[in-house]
Each structure stands twice: as structure tokens, then as C-alpha cells.
N, CA and C atoms as an extended XYZ file, in Angstrom:
327
Properties=species:S:1:pos:R:3:atomname:S:1:resname:S:1:resid:I:1 pbc="F F F"
N       -24.414        6.788       -5.373 N   MET     1
C       -23.432        6.600       -6.499 CA  MET     1
C       -22.055        7.212       -6.929 C   MET     1
N       -21.510        6.727       -7.236 N   LEU     2
C       -20.032        7.331       -7.379 CA  LEU     2
C       -19.834        7.592       -8.780 C   LEU     2
N       -19.373        8.795       -9.327 N   SER     3
C       -19.441        9.418      -10.718 CA  SER     3
C       -18.186        9.124      -11.097 C   SER     3
N       -17.843        8.992      -12.711 N   TRP     4
C       -17.083        9.029      -13.059 CA  TRP     4
C       -16.126       10.193      -13.001 C   TRP     4
N       -16.472       11.425      -12.473 N   ASP     5
C       -15.410       12.337      -12.450 CA  ASP     5
C       -14.905       11.910      -10.908 C   ASP     5
N       -15.544       11.790       -9.799 N   ASP     6
C       -15.076       11.153       -8.697 CA  ASP     6
C       -13.891       10.068       -8.709 C   ASP     6
N       -14.631        9.157       -9.675 N   PHE     7
C       -13.238        8.210       -9.722 CA  PHE     7
C       -12.042        8.468      -10.278 C   PHE     7
N       -12.144        9.243      -11.295 N   ALA     8
C       -10.767        9.933      -11.612 CA  ALA     8
C       -10.114       10.784      -10.676 C   ALA     8
N       -10.517       11.093       -9.630 N   LYS     9
C        -9.949       12.035       -8.811 CA  LYS     9
C        -9.223       10.993       -8.153 C   LYS     9
N        -8.855        9.943       -8.066 N   VAL    10
C        -8.413        8.707       -7.004 CA  VAL    10
C        -7.063        8.174       -8.103 C   VAL    10
N        -5.974        8.782       -7.684 N   ASP    11
C        -4.734        8.271       -8.143 CA  ASP    11
C        -3.779        7.140       -7.531 C   ASP    11
N        -4.410        6.167       -8.424 N   MET    12
C        -4.087        4.735       -7.816 CA  MET    12
C        -2.611        4.237       -8.763 C   MET    12
N        -1.410        3.944       -8.566 N   ARG    13
C        -0.260        3.786       -9.006 CA  ARG    13
C         0.211        2.424       -8.737 C   ARG    13
N         0.911        1.725       -9.308 N   VAL    14
C         1.603        0.699       -9.241 CA  VAL    14
C         3.068        1.116       -8.418 C   VAL    14
N         3.747        0.280       -7.324 N   GLY    15
C         4.627        0.785       -6.776 CA  GLY    15
C         5.650       -0.362       -6.115 C   GLY    15
N         6.796       -0.679       -6.033 N   THR    16
C         7.079       -1.543       -5.421 CA  THR    16
C         7.765       -1.580       -4.000 C   THR    16
N         7.487       -2.380       -2.985 N   ILE    17
C         7.690       -2.161       -1.731 CA  ILE    17
C         9.512       -2.544       -1.737 C   ILE    17
N        10.040       -1.667       -0.956 N   VAL    18
C        11.778       -1.582       -0.742 CA  VAL    18
C        12.036       -1.978        0.666 C   VAL    18
N        11.257       -1.552        1.561 N   GLU    19
C        11.672       -1.583        2.950 CA  GLU    19
C        10.354       -1.732        3.808 C   GLU    19
N        10.573       -2.739        4.754 N   VAL    20
C         9.534       -3.460        5.739 CA  VAL    20
C        10.170       -3.234        7.033 C   VAL    20
N         9.113       -2.685        8.033 N   TYR    21
C         9.304       -2.570        9.777 CA  TYR    21
C         8.637       -2.920       10.175 C   TYR    21
N         8.584       -3.744       11.308 N   ASP    22
C         7.383       -4.223       12.435 CA  ASP    22
C         7.115       -2.731       13.132 C   ASP    22
N         5.951       -2.910       13.295 N   PHE    23
C         4.952       -1.845       13.732 CA  PHE    23
C         4.027       -1.892       15.381 C   PHE    23
N         5.125       -2.072       16.247 N   PRO    24
C         4.623       -2.636       17.311 CA  PRO    24
C         3.261       -1.480       18.004 C   PRO    24
N         3.614       -0.298       17.735 N   GLN    25
C         2.690        0.439       18.222 CA  GLN    25
C         1.521        0.527       17.646 C   GLN    25
N         1.143       -0.343       16.762 N   ALA    26
C        -0.313       -0.344       15.544 CA  ALA    26
C        -1.291       -1.132       16.798 C   ALA    26
N        -2.607       -0.336       16.857 N   ARG    27
C        -3.515       -1.470       17.597 CA  ARG    27
C        -3.706       -2.775       16.948 C   ARG    27
N        -3.796       -3.008       15.901 N   LYS    28
C        -3.521       -4.546       15.208 CA  LYS    28
C        -2.044       -4.629       14.382 C   LYS    28
N        -2.044       -5.551       14.642 N   PRO    29
C        -0.464       -6.079       14.047 CA  PRO    29
C        -0.102       -5.588       12.794 C   PRO    29
N         0.691       -5.099       12.449 N   ALA    30
C         0.966       -3.865       11.048 CA  ALA    30
C         2.110       -4.175       10.535 C   ALA    30
N         2.660       -3.870        9.302 N   TYR    31
C         4.409       -3.465        8.958 CA  TYR    31
C         4.152       -2.088        8.473 C   TYR    31
N         5.056       -1.549        8.733 N   GLN    32
C         5.463        0.030        8.199 CA  GLN    32
C         6.382       -0.715        6.943 C   GLN    32
N         5.383       -0.053        5.619 N   LEU    33
C         6.154        0.001        4.535 CA  LEU    33
C         6.757        1.212        3.976 C   LEU    33
N         7.721        0.985        3.155 N   LEU    34
C         7.991        1.869        2.364 CA  LEU    34
C         8.080        1.728        0.820 C   LEU    34
N         7.435        2.148       -0.186 N   VAL    35
C         6.922        1.700       -1.391 CA  VAL    35
C         7.592        3.226       -2.408 C   VAL    35
N         8.242        2.462       -3.540 N   ASN    36
C         9.026        3.270       -4.505 CA  ASN    36
C         7.757        3.269       -5.693 C   ASN    36
N         7.128        4.694       -5.811 N   PHE    37
C         6.471        4.909       -6.725 CA  PHE    37
C         7.107        5.709       -7.967 C   PHE    37
N         8.279        5.733       -8.266 N   TRP    38
C         9.311        6.080       -9.362 CA  TRP    38
C         9.054        7.482       -9.605 C   TRP    38
N         8.409        8.223      -10.398 N   ASP    39
C         8.575        9.918      -10.642 CA  ASP    39
C         7.969       10.295       -9.083 C   ASP    39
N         7.005        9.581       -8.381 N   LEU    40
C         6.327       10.349       -7.036 CA  LEU    40
C         7.250        9.898       -5.771 C   LEU    40
N         8.167        9.364       -6.201 N   GLY    41
C         9.026        8.902       -5.231 CA  GLY    41
C         9.110        7.991       -4.085 C   GLY    41
N         9.631        7.762       -2.992 N   LEU    42
C         9.070        6.861       -1.985 CA  LEU    42
C         8.188        7.475       -1.074 C   LEU    42
N         7.153        6.399       -0.459 N   LYS    43
C         5.870        7.061       -0.214 CA  LYS    43
C         5.872        5.874        1.387 C   LYS    43
N         5.561        6.492        2.522 N   LYS    44
C         5.236        5.473        3.740 CA  LYS    44
C         3.686        4.984        3.820 C   LYS    44
N         3.212        3.710        4.193 N   SER    45
C         2.221        3.138        4.289 CA  SER    45
C         2.150        2.368        5.468 C   SER    45
N         0.894        2.220        6.140 N   SER    46
C         1.193        0.985        7.014 CA  SER    46
C         0.081       -0.102        6.569 C   SER    46
N         0.236       -1.372        6.741 N   ALA    47
C        -0.522       -2.230        6.347 CA  ALA    47
C        -0.632       -3.561        7.324 C   ALA    47
N        -1.590       -4.048        7.441 N   GLN    48
C        -2.296       -5.007        8.450 CA  GLN    48
C        -2.184       -6.355        7.868 C   GLN    48
N        -1.052       -6.674        7.244 N   ILE    49
C        -0.877       -7.855        6.559 CA  ILE    49
C        -0.070       -9.170        7.256 C   ILE    49
N         0.584       -8.988        8.396 N   THR    50
C         1.388       -9.542        8.963 CA  THR    50
C         0.842      -11.352        9.043 C   THR    50
N        -0.306      -11.489        9.352 N   SER    51
C        -0.892      -13.082        9.184 CA  SER    51
C        -0.546      -13.627        7.698 C   SER    51
N        -0.540      -13.165        6.998 N   LEU    52
C         0.070      -14.079        5.721 CA  LEU    52
C         1.387      -13.796        4.840 C   LEU    52
N         1.918      -12.548        5.266 N   TYR    53
C         3.129      -12.022        4.623 CA  TYR    53
C         4.491      -11.759        5.194 C   TYR    53
N         5.528      -12.650        5.265 N   GLU    54
C         6.588      -12.355        6.208 CA  GLU    54
C         7.548      -11.279        5.451 C   GLU    54
N         7.975      -10.508        6.149 N   LYS    55
C         8.745       -9.019        5.729 CA  LYS    55
C         9.650       -9.426        4.771 C   LYS    55
N        10.173      -10.115        4.767 N   GLU    56
C        11.656      -10.574        4.090 CA  GLU    56
C        11.011      -10.839        2.512 C   GLU    56
N         9.705      -11.724        2.331 N   LEU    57
C         9.205      -11.660        1.031 CA  LEU    57
C         8.459      -10.459        0.821 C   LEU    57
N         8.347       -9.673        1.332 N   LEU    58
C         7.622       -8.309        0.745 CA  LEU    58
C         8.302       -7.572       -0.244 C   LEU    58
N        10.023       -7.400        0.421 N   ILE    59
C        10.647       -6.688       -0.640 CA  ILE    59
C        10.561       -7.405       -2.180 C   ILE    59
N        10.665       -6.345       -2.768 N   GLY    60
C        10.337       -6.511       -4.256 CA  GLY    60
C         8.949       -6.810       -4.707 C   GLY    60
N         8.145       -6.551       -3.915 N   LYS    61
C         6.641       -7.060       -4.278 CA  LYS    61
C         6.152       -5.694       -4.532 C   LYS    61
N         5.274       -5.952       -5.709 N   GLN    62
C         4.697       -4.608       -6.264 CA  GLN    62
C         3.046       -4.425       -5.741 C   GLN    62
N         2.878       -3.425       -5.505 N   VAL    63
C         1.663       -3.353       -4.839 CA  VAL    63
C         0.612       -2.009       -5.472 C   VAL    63
N        -0.527       -1.929       -5.245 N   ILE    64
C        -1.317       -0.803       -5.846 CA  ILE    64
C        -1.608        0.197       -4.829 C   ILE    64
N        -1.378        1.487       -4.853 N   GLY    65
C        -1.602        2.062       -3.837 CA  GLY    65
C        -1.954        3.716       -4.657 C   GLY    65
N        -2.952        4.188       -3.285 N   VAL    66
C        -3.653        5.413       -3.979 CA  VAL    66
C        -2.775        6.519       -3.133 C   VAL    66
N        -2.091        7.329       -4.101 N   VAL    67
C        -0.895        8.237       -3.684 CA  VAL    67
C        -1.594        9.597       -3.724 C   VAL    67
N        -2.892        9.922       -3.800 N   ASN    68
C        -3.238       11.406       -3.386 CA  ASN    68
C        -4.379       11.556       -2.328 C   ASN    68
N        -4.131       10.669       -1.229 N   PHE    69
C        -4.960       11.181        0.273 CA  PHE    69
C        -3.882       12.161        0.687 C   PHE    69
N        -4.309       12.997        1.723 N   PRO    70
C        -3.476       13.540        2.564 CA  PRO    70
C        -2.755       12.549        3.490 C   PRO    70
N        -1.878       13.134        4.026 N   PRO    71
C        -1.143       12.052        4.992 CA  PRO    71
C        -1.907       11.956        6.320 C   PRO    71
N        -1.919       10.375        6.791 N   LYS    72
C        -2.419       10.536        8.100 CA  LYS    72
C        -1.756        9.668        9.169 C   LYS    72
N        -1.596       10.523       10.459 N   GLN    73
C        -1.108        9.874       11.477 CA  GLN    73
C        -1.654        8.377       12.057 C   GLN    73
N        -0.928        7.254       11.966 N   ILE    74
C        -1.438        6.016       12.194 CA  ILE    74
C        -0.363        5.713       13.913 C   ILE    74
N        -0.986        6.013       15.274 N   ALA    75
C         0.149        5.687       16.170 CA  ALA    75
C         1.089        6.709       16.173 C   ALA    75
N         2.193        6.263       16.225 N   THR    76
C         3.503        7.100       15.381 CA  THR    76
C         4.022        7.553       14.736 C   THR    76
N         3.379        6.933       13.466 N   PHE    77
C         3.758        6.643       11.935 CA  PHE    77
C         3.018        7.631       11.177 C   PHE    77
N         3.576        8.167       10.050 N   MET    78
C         2.889        9.036        9.105 CA  MET    78
C         2.806        8.241        7.906 C   MET    78
N         1.532        7.743        7.616 N   SER    79
C         1.259        7.088        6.403 CA  SER    79
C         0.871        8.180        5.198 C   SER    79
N         1.904        7.705        4.238 N   GLU    80
C         1.725        8.786        3.303 CA  GLU    80
C         0.980        8.430        2.046 C   GLU    80
N         0.338        7.129        1.942 N   CYS    81
C        -0.157        6.366        0.746 CA  CYS    81
C        -0.990        5.247        1.440 C   CYS    81
N        -2.377        4.763        0.519 N   LEU    82
C        -2.894        4.009        1.101 CA  LEU    82
C        -2.727        2.547        0.174 C   LEU    82
N        -1.811        1.580        0.641 N   VAL    83
C        -1.848        0.249        0.118 CA  VAL    83
C        -3.241       -0.194       -0.044 C   VAL    83
N        -3.746       -0.630       -1.421 N   LEU    84
C        -4.959       -1.408       -1.240 CA  LEU    84
C        -4.577       -3.062       -1.100 C   LEU    84
N        -5.635       -3.585       -0.466 N   TRP    85
C        -5.795       -4.873       -0.272 CA  TRP    85
C        -7.262       -5.373       -0.222 C   TRP    85
N        -7.630       -6.956       -0.177 N   LEU    86
C        -9.002       -7.052        0.283 CA  LEU    86
C        -8.841       -8.065        1.300 C   LEU    86
N       -10.211       -8.066        2.003 N   VAL    87
C       -10.321       -8.976        3.158 CA  VAL    87
C       -11.094      -10.073        2.784 C   VAL    87
N        -9.992      -11.498        3.300 N   ASP    88
C       -10.903      -12.589        2.788 CA  ASP    88
C       -11.933      -13.362        3.987 C   ASP    88
N       -12.219      -14.629        3.749 N   ASP    89
C       -13.428      -15.167        4.453 CA  ASP    89
C       -12.911      -15.236        6.226 C   ASP    89
N       -11.319      -15.255        6.509 N   THR    90
C       -11.109      -15.476        7.451 CA  THR    90
C       -10.454      -14.177        8.421 C   THR    90
N       -10.940      -13.032        7.503 N   ASP    91
C       -10.367      -11.683        7.873 CA  ASP    91
C        -8.577      -11.404        7.940 C   ASP    91
N        -8.433      -12.162        6.904 N   ASP    92
C        -6.620      -12.273        6.438 CA  ASP    92
C        -6.877      -10.905        5.590 C   ASP    92
N        -5.900       -9.990        5.427 N   VAL    93
C        -5.385       -9.400        4.645 CA  VAL    93
C        -4.748       -9.500        3.467 C   VAL    93
N        -5.213       -9.614        2.050 N   ILE    94
C        -4.296       -9.654        1.033 CA  ILE    94
C        -4.080       -8.596        0.116 C   ILE    94
N        -2.882       -8.358       -0.272 N   LEU    95
C        -2.665       -7.430       -0.717 CA  LEU    95
C        -2.898       -7.252       -2.413 C   LEU    95
N        -3.095       -5.975       -2.928 N   LEU    96
C        -3.660       -5.970       -4.864 CA  LEU    96
C        -2.225       -5.804       -5.236 C   LEU    96
N        -2.016       -6.398       -6.103 N   SER    97
C        -0.675       -6.183       -6.912 CA  SER    97
C        -0.809       -6.511       -8.237 C   SER    97
N        -0.381       -6.201       -9.117 N   PRO    98
C        -0.237       -6.464      -10.995 CA  PRO    98
C        -0.077       -7.935      -11.291 C   PRO    98
N        -0.405       -8.585      -11.599 N   ASP    99
C        -0.143      -10.138      -12.108 CA  ASP    99
C         0.854      -10.171      -13.151 C   ASP    99
N         1.091       -8.811      -13.919 N   LEU   100
C         2.367       -9.016      -14.311 CA  LEU   100
C         3.768       -7.918      -14.174 C   LEU   100
N         4.921       -8.190      -13.810 N   PRO   101
C         5.674       -6.589      -13.652 CA  PRO   101
C         4.923       -5.613      -14.213 C   PRO   101
N         5.172       -4.573      -13.595 N   ALA   102
C         4.933       -2.749      -14.339 CA  ALA   102
C         6.070       -2.100      -13.677 C   ALA   102
N         5.570       -1.117      -14.299 N   GLN   103
C         6.696       -0.024      -14.368 CA  GLN   103
C         6.079        0.799      -13.180 C   GLN   103
N         7.110        1.171      -11.929 N   ASN   104
C         6.735        1.950      -10.659 CA  ASN   104
C         6.169        3.006      -11.216 C   ASN   104
N         5.129        3.688      -10.375 N   GLY   105
C         4.437        4.643      -10.712 CA  GLY   105
C         3.514        4.822      -12.176 C   GLY   105
N         3.357        3.572      -12.424 N   GLN   106
C         2.252        3.368      -13.635 CA  GLN   106
C         1.026        3.786      -12.938 C   GLN   106
N         0.338        4.777      -13.719 N   LYS   107
C        -1.225        4.515      -13.537 CA  LYS   107
C        -2.346        3.141      -13.337 C   LYS   107
N        -3.081        3.625      -12.595 N   VAL   108
C        -3.646        2.454      -12.359 CA  VAL   108
C        -5.036        3.059      -13.153 C   VAL   108
N        -5.881        2.377      -14.147 N   ALA   109
C        -7.025        3.013      -14.738 CA  ALA   109
C        -8.372        2.012      -14.862 C   ALA   109
């Protein structure tokens, strides 16, 4: 079981996607994202969301990201945060996002 203290260590924040690039070097189809977390700055992430999301429509979309993981090398790309998603019954990846506009950098509790 996860303790409340363990959960409190996970720093989840609201961010807005500001840039999206193809990521042909990824093993599974993915995009490279640049996410604005306001006071935490811009952070890079890789997301396997190509089946449901077009690059152009992701710009300006708010997402939830874990911002206190160490950077992780993914193929030729260094990911600096983990954008959260769920996987549906058809194995498509759906981004988690606030249902109302929120301030970038706002903590998820």
C-alpha cells in the first residue's frame, strides 16, 4: 500500500502544451511535447498519443504532469516530466487534463 507521505512526494502540476513535434525515433508512435508549467518553466515530455491527437490540436491543451521525476532518456530525446494519461479498451492513450481552465503550475492535490 502507498502511504499518504509517499503520495505527497509526487509533484503533479497543470501545464499547457506549447509545442509538438513528431518523434520518429520512438519505438512506439509518439510526439515530443514542450509543456509550460509557469514558475517551473518549460519541460519536455514524450507521449504515445498519436492515434487520437493531431499535433496542431494539442497546442494550447492543458495537461497534468509529474514534474519531480529525474530526466529520462527516450531514444534520442531527454524527457523532463511525465504527462499523465490513461489507456482505453482499444489501447489508445487519452491525456488527463483539467475540465476547466487552470493556471499553469497549479498543484494537483
